[in-house]
C-alpha positions in Angstrom: -4.5 11.9 -12.3 -2.3 8.3 -12.0 -1.9 6.6 -8.9 1.4 6.4 -7.1 3.4 3.6 -7.8 3.2 1.1 -5.9 5.9 -1.8 -5.2 4.9 -5.6 -5.0 5.7 -5.5 -1.0 3.6 -2.2 -1.1 0.6 -4.1 -2.7 0.6 -6.6 -0.5 0.3 -3.9 2.8 -2.3 -2.2 0.5 -4.3 -5.3 0.5 -4.2 -5.9 4.0 -4.9 -2.6 4.5 -7.9 -2.5 2.3 -9.7 -5.5 3.7 -9.2 -4.1 7.4 -9.5 -0.3 6.7 -9.8 2.4 8.5 -7.3 0.2 10.8 -5.2 1.0 14.1 -1.7 0.9 13.3 -1.2 -1.4 16.3 -3.2 -3.7 14.7 -2.0 -3.2 11.6 1.8 -4.3 12.5 -0.1 -7.8 14.1 -1.6 -8.4 10.5 1.6 -7.6 8.5 3.6 -9.7 11.3 0.9 -12.7 10.8 0.5 -12.7 7.3 3.3 -10.9 6.3 6.6 -11.9 8.6 7.6 -8.2 8.9 8.6 -6.4 12.3 7.4 -3.6 13.3 10.0 -1.3 12.4 8.9 -2.5 8.8 5.4 -1.7 8.8 6.3 1.6 10.0 8.4 2.3 7.3 6.2 0.6 4.5 3.2 3.0 6.8 5.7 6.5 5.9 6.6 6.0 2.9 3.4 5.3 1.7 1.5 7.8 3.5 5.0 10.6 1.8 3.5 9.2 -1.4 0.1 10.4 -1.3 -1.4 6.1 -1.0 -2.6 5.9 2.5 -3.4 7.9 5.4 -2.1 8.4 9.0 -4.1 10.4 11.1 -4.2 9.7 15.3 -3.0 6.4 14.7 -6.0 5.5 12.5 -4.6 4.4 9.1 -6.5 4.6 5.8 -6.4 4.7 1.7 -5.8 7.4 0.3 -6.4 5.6 -3.8 -8.8 2.5 -3.9 -7.5 -1.0 -5.1 -9.0 -0.9 -8.6 -7.1 2.4 -9.2 -3.9 1.0 -7.9 -4.5 -2.6 -9.9 -4.7 0.2 -12.9 -1.5 1.9 -12.5 0.4 -1.8 -12.0 -1.0 -2.7 -15.4 -0.4 0.5 -16.9 3.1 -0.1 -16.0 3.4 -3.5 -16.7 2.4 -3.1 -20.2 4.6 -0.1 -20.5 7.1 -2.6 -19.4 7.0 -5.6 -21.6 6.0 -3.4 -24.7 8.2 -0.7 -24.4 5.4 2.0 -25.1 4.3 0.7 -28.2 
């Protein structure tokens, strides 16, 4: 199964998550504010979207990933190659 699509800003969020997981969502909001310049609302929106797509899990305010950094990188690389070389 291919990893779900992760957009650039979401990938930067995931890098933070992989470094600190499992992490309380309040702490994750603080990390995103410090390192990405995001508001609380932006962070919670990204958490919700990635949860809906099966990239992360948010249970009882503890956020953790469902896919590995390597899986996400492989998916991003395959997508880039497909776009660059038009499937050939």
